[in-house]
Backbone as CSV, one residue per row, in Angstrom:
resi,resn,N_x,N_y,N_z,CA_x,CA_y,CA_z,C_x,C_y,C_z
1,MET,3.633,52.107,47.415,2.816,52.266,48.474,2.486,53.639,48.809
2,SER,1.307,54.090,48.989,0.981,55.425,49.208,1.205,55.775,50.639
3,THR,1.146,57.005,50.925,1.370,57.538,52.344,0.307,57.079,53.361
4,ASP,-0.941,56.916,52.785,-2.043,56.410,53.589,-1.933,54.914,54.060
5,GLU,-1.343,54.279,53.089,-0.969,52.888,53.333,0.110,52.746,54.315
6,ASN,1.070,53.516,54.214,2.258,53.512,55.164,1.642,53.819,56.604
7,THR,0.885,54.879,56.752,0.258,55.109,57.964,-0.602,54.139,58.616
8,GLU,-1.233,53.403,57.666,-2.164,52.289,58.264,-1.251,51.159,58.676
9,ARG,-0.169,50.965,58.056,0.693,49.827,58.453,1.518,50.076,59.663
10,LYS,1.666,51.405,60.051,2.531,51.688,61.308,1.856,51.064,62.443
11,VAL,2.691,50.552,63.338,2.046,49.846,64.568,2.377,50.896,65.709
12,LEU,1.168,51.371,66.435,1.489,52.305,67.481,1.883,51.379,68.782
13,PRO,2.699,52.211,69.699,3.013,51.457,70.896,1.937,50.968,71.637
14,CYS,2.292,50.066,72.642,1.190,49.416,73.432,0.571,50.497,74.160
15,PRO,-0.710,50.291,74.337,-1.713,51.456,74.980,-1.562,51.100,76.501
16,CYS,-1.100,50.112,76.965,-0.982,49.854,78.498,0.328,50.263,79.060
17,CYS,1.429,49.813,78.293,2.751,50.233,78.819,3.728,51.069,77.956
18,GLY,3.361,51.338,76.758,4.107,52.290,75.888,5.286,51.590,75.066
19,SER,5.345,50.080,75.227,6.511,49.503,74.650,6.271,49.461,73.062
20,GLU,7.335,49.596,72.410,7.242,49.238,70.958,6.831,47.782,70.728
21,VAL,5.892,47.550,69.635,5.506,46.300,69.210,5.615,46.116,67.641
22,THR,5.585,44.836,67.299,5.573,44.564,65.935,4.369,43.730,65.535
23,CYS,3.976,43.646,64.219,2.985,42.762,63.813,3.641,41.665,62.998
24,SER,3.438,40.508,63.441,4.185,39.168,62.773,3.108,38.207,62.396
25,ALA,3.437,37.436,61.324,2.566,36.236,60.872,2.916,35.256,61.957
26,GLY,1.814,34.570,62.396,1.920,33.402,63.363,1.738,32.298,62.560
27,PHE,0.630,31.543,62.650,0.503,30.249,62.161,-0.424,30.308,60.889
28,GLN,-0.422,29.258,60.131,-1.254,29.095,59.043,-2.179,27.877,59.133
29,ASN,-3.385,28.080,58.828,-4.343,26.920,58.852,-4.919,26.933,57.383
30,GLY,-6.025,26.033,57.322,-6.768,25.836,55.945,-7.297,27.173,55.562
31,TYR,-7.460,28.223,56.342,-8.065,29.484,55.900,-7.129,30.519,55.543
32,GLY,-5.852,30.415,55.955,-4.930,31.449,55.667,-3.944,31.659,56.931
33,THR,-3.224,32.830,56.756,-2.312,33.022,57.795,-2.898,33.941,58.884
34,TYR,-2.575,33.637,60.125,-3.038,34.437,61.205,-1.723,35.451,61.704
35,TYR,-2.274,36.825,62.007,-1.257,37.760,62.335,-1.479,38.156,63.850
36,PHE,-0.279,38.542,64.393,-0.482,38.777,65.856,0.415,40.053,66.095
37,VAL,-0.231,40.842,66.958,0.521,41.903,67.468,0.704,41.541,69.167
38,LYS,1.844,41.427,69.607,2.109,41.182,70.995,3.070,42.096,71.730
39,CYS,2.798,42.148,73.031,3.593,43.201,73.657,4.211,42.297,74.853
40,SER,5.293,42.637,75.370,5.895,42.039,76.544,5.118,42.082,77.778
41,CYS,4.190,43.039,78.076,3.390,43.233,79.129,2.184,42.255,79.221
42,GLY,2.016,41.352,77.975,0.928,40.533,77.832,-0.179,40.818,76.930
43,LEU,-0.293,41.997,76.667,-1.418,42.516,75.786,-1.154,41.994,74.348
44,SER,-2.146,41.401,73.748,-2.016,40.961,72.388,-3.372,40.949,71.657
45,ILE,-3.251,40.847,70.275,-4.456,40.914,69.502,-4.084,40.044,68.204
46,ASN,-4.921,39.368,67.770,-4.761,38.662,66.494,-5.868,38.485,65.548
47,GLY,-5.597,38.048,64.236,-6.588,37.971,63.199,-6.116,37.360,62.014
48,GLN,-6.946,37.098,61.094,-6.611,36.637,59.807,-6.050,37.527,58.779
49,PHE,-6.302,38.674,58.942,-5.949,39.767,57.902,-5.024,40.770,58.629
50,GLU,-3.820,41.016,58.121,-2.931,41.980,58.823,-3.353,43.333,58.973
51,ALA,-4.008,43.810,57.877,-4.596,45.131,57.819,-5.657,45.285,58.962
52,ASP,-6.576,44.299,59.091,-7.357,44.361,60.279,-6.886,44.383,61.532
53,VAL,-5.807,43.418,61.808,-5.248,43.316,63.229,-4.671,44.777,63.455
54,LEU,-3.842,45.487,62.382,-3.134,46.582,62.666,-4.208,47.779,62.921
55,GLN,-5.204,47.735,62.183,-6.407,48.714,62.407,-6.886,48.727,63.884
56,ARG,-7.120,47.453,64.346,-7.706,47.290,65.623,-6.680,47.593,66.796
57,TRP,-5.392,47.252,66.524,-4.577,47.514,67.628,-4.282,49.065,67.623
58,ASN,-4.295,49.716,66.423,-3.928,51.226,66.473,-5.305,51.963,66.912
59,ARG,-6.316,51.487,67.058,-7.552,52.203,67.383,-7.391,52.617,68.929
60,ARG,-7.667,53.925,69.191,-7.518,54.479,70.613,-8.838,55.230,70.738
61,GLU,-9.286,54.939,71.893,-10.460,55.741,72.256,-10.057,56.866,72.908
62,SER,-10.743,58.079,72.525,-10.360,59.373,73.115,-10.990,59.459,74.532
63,ALA,-10.294,59.997,75.409,-10.666,60.263,76.732,-11.613,61.412,76.842
64,GLY,-12.718,61.149,77.593,-13.613,62.482,77.904,-14.836,62.280,77.257
């Protein structure tokens, strides 16, 4: 795995409370596995592709 792939797979802390979170496989249906990033504060995101879920979770809007 390249350094870029390692960076993409890293899960940033929760943008609301700063808690550490992980990405985990949730349930499977006829289309594949769904992945979830969930925080104890209630914020969560999910999707069918792990890379997409991580990319969306790690996206941060810059202030200003």
